[in-house]
C-alpha positions, 0 to 999 in steps of 0.5 A: 591051655584050654583052662586059660580060654574058659571065659571065651566058652564057659558052656562046655569043653573038650579035648581029643588026642590021638597017637601016630596011628590015628588011634585015640588016647587018654594018657596024654601022650598024643602026638596031635591034639584039639581042644575047644571051648564052647559058648553056645549059641547054635544047637545048645544040646551036647550034640554041638560039643567040640572038637567035633568029627565026621561019620568015619572019625577021620576029620575033626574040627575045632572052631570059633565063629558063626557060619551064618548061611550054612542052612543053605548048604546043609540041605544038599549035604543031608543027601549024602551024610548023617548029621548029628547035630543042628550046628553050623560046625558040622556043616563045615566038615561035610562040606570039607569032605565033598568040595575040600578046604578052599571051596568050603571056605568060600561058601561061608558067609560069617566070622571064623577061625578053625582048625581042621585035622584030616587024618587021611592025609595027615594035614591040618588047616588053620583058617581065618575069615575074610575080614579078621573078625575072629583071632588066630595065633600060631607058632612053629617050633624048630622041630616043625611042630605047630601050636595054635589058639585063639589068644596069645596067653594059651600059647605062653602057659605051654613053656614052649615060648621064650617070652624074653624074645620081644620083637622090637619091631613090634613094639616100635609099631605099637608106639607108632600106631597104638597096636601090632600090625599083620602077622606080627605080635610083641613075642618074636616066635608068635604069629597071627594068621592074617585075614582071608588067608589059611594056613596048611601044615603037613610034615612039620611044614607050613604053607600060607595062602590068601584066599580073599581080598577086595582092594578098593576102587579098581572096579568103581560103579560108574553112572549109578544114582545115590538112591539107587546104590542106597537101595542096593546097600539097604537090601544087603544090610537087611539080609546081612542082620537077618543072618545074623539074628539066627541064634537059640539064645537072646540077642540084642545090640549096641547102640551109641547114637552115631550113624553106624549103630543107629542104621543097624538098630533101625534095620533090626527093628524093622526085621523083629518088628521093634522087639530088639533090645538095645544097649548104651554105655553112659559115662558121668563126663558129659562130654564123653556121653552119648547116651542121650542120643541113643535114647532119641534114636531108640524112641524114634525107631520104637525099640527099648533102650537100656543105659549102662552106667558102670557102678564101679571105680574103673580105674581099678579095672584098668589092669584088668582090661590091659591084660586081656590082650596079652600084649601092648594095645593102645586103644583106650576104647576098650574100656567102654567096650569092656563095660558094655560087653560086661553088663550087656551079658547079664541080658543077652549072649549075642550082641549086633555092633556097628563096627566097620561103618567108618572104614567102608564108608569114609567116616574117620577124620584122617580121610578128611585130613588126607584129602586136604593134604594130598587131594585134588584142588577141589579137595584141598579147598574144601577140607582146608575150611574145617582146619585151623590155620595154626593146624594148616601150617603144622601140616605143611611138612606132611604135604611134602613127604614122599608118597610111600610115607604119606599114609603110614604118617597120617595113621600114627598116634605118636609122632616121630619126635615123641618116638625118639624121646620115648624109645631107647637106642637099644630098640632102634639098634635091634630093629630095622624100622623100615620093617615096621612099615612093611604091612603098609607098603605091602597093601599100598601096592595093590591100590597105587592106581586107586583114588586117595580115599580109596587107598587110605580105606583099603589100608585100614580095612588090612591093618587098622580094622582087623588089628585094632578095632576087631582085636578090642571088640573081640577081646572085651566081649569074649572075656565076658563070653559075649558074642559080638556080630557086625552086619556091616562085615558081611563080605558082600557089603565090603565089596560094594563099598570098595566099589562106591565112588568117593563122592557117595562117601565124602561129599563137596561139603565135607560130610562123611558116610553120605550113602548111610545117611541116605539109607538112615533119613528113611528111618530117623529124623535128619537132626538126630543124623546131622550132629558132630561126630565124637567117636568111642572115647573115654575120659582118660585125661581126667582119670589120669590125673593126681596121685594116680598120674604121680603113681604112673609117672613114679613107675616109669621112672623106675622101669628098667626093661631096656626099650624105653627111656625113663626120662620121658616120665616128664613127657608122658605124665606131665607135672602141671598139665593134662597129658596126651590121653593116647599117649598115657594109655600106651604107656600104662599098657607098656608098664602093665605088660612088662611088669607081667 
């Protein structure tokens, strides 16, 4: 299991095992074992090796992530404990000894997934950060044993997972949305620990508990001016970035030239006195290349910018990229994320990103479409102006959907008609498709009294962000042993964003991320801010043509996994025109997965 996760921590590794009496064993015959792969970021010495224990060696931890504000608590803990390292990891151990698991979790401002084994109580705790930045998968076997890991592949290698037991509901979710949602994975036995939750395992039983949540717009900030809230958000972002610059290895940042990464770059330049290096990915297809915008932003704020252009045949890496996820994963922006991480690792070991700006501050076009379809009169009139007449006609059926189905349909990447043409009768017969929407219904209940934009944002905070965006960034960066840190994902910023009135996110003219624009214009010219949103896209439609497309069509026509219709090959990979990119990447990932 440890060897398969070498890429996540190539700097050091450790394994500890114990027998039933709590004594260390080295013959592989223990009943409890923890392993760790270390990417050394804070305290590069051997003292930071994990699994790590307390002074009495009866509490152990294996930990992935960063406790950014750990120094705030370390000084007090040093009065009672003898610290052997300068790591944030050791602070978690001693905090648990003093305050228990839940109080310790609430202290942590950061990204984390960890397992803590307490031999005194014979309990093991699995903990995942509030937003879901770091992954944690687990399996509870029929006899009560517990397996867990940062990636699915480490669980599969144990031989204790029946890989033929595919979850048909998860497969439906993948085709509908491009990813599996919530606790589900493509394997029936394997579950994800939800963000903001921890699990307590004792005597073969596991109990799950939610420790944090932030429904949107239930406590809206009223009678506050835009500039006043902008000042508050800017101060929080500066502090968030300051905390995320703590490192004993070189740090850079990803810069696309969009609002989110540009704001992170501008504030980081202010803190570091313009010494931070930025990295930008460049593609040969001009309509997908934002490098010229990133260069302009970097020049404007006075930081160095390195444009990274992959000098390889990108298609030869598609299989490698798809396999990193261990299950079908439909976000093709994993391709540029893979390459920017691969090349950036040659220069730094940590990179700041602009992830979550869209989710928190209203940056997606789907938000505008939702307001056009189901907003108040003013919103429907405003956002209809940005949609063609043909699109208005196509959206009529969406407008009259029952309330509970509206937002789930809006987020789908594959429409219901195509799903029926792609998926076999077997899949529909083996699953209750209503289960595929359980997570959305669950979260929607918590914000049923909020405004429409807040409902959409909260749904994305609980599903799309942790199950797509953060999965993509984690796997594509960590497969190169690069740590990505997201200042927008500081929980204090999430809590402030959840209370902002919708008009500070999208205004009456349809402009998005109003409050971020208001801060950013203090640092760069408005001409660099007011440009069409591109998103992190790839020219997949241009890659998937000619012989490559024909080969994929042939593979689809001959595949025999029982869950897909072979006849769908002509829909997914049409002969005489470019296909729909998201559909083709989904199909590519499915073929790759079932072939494995």
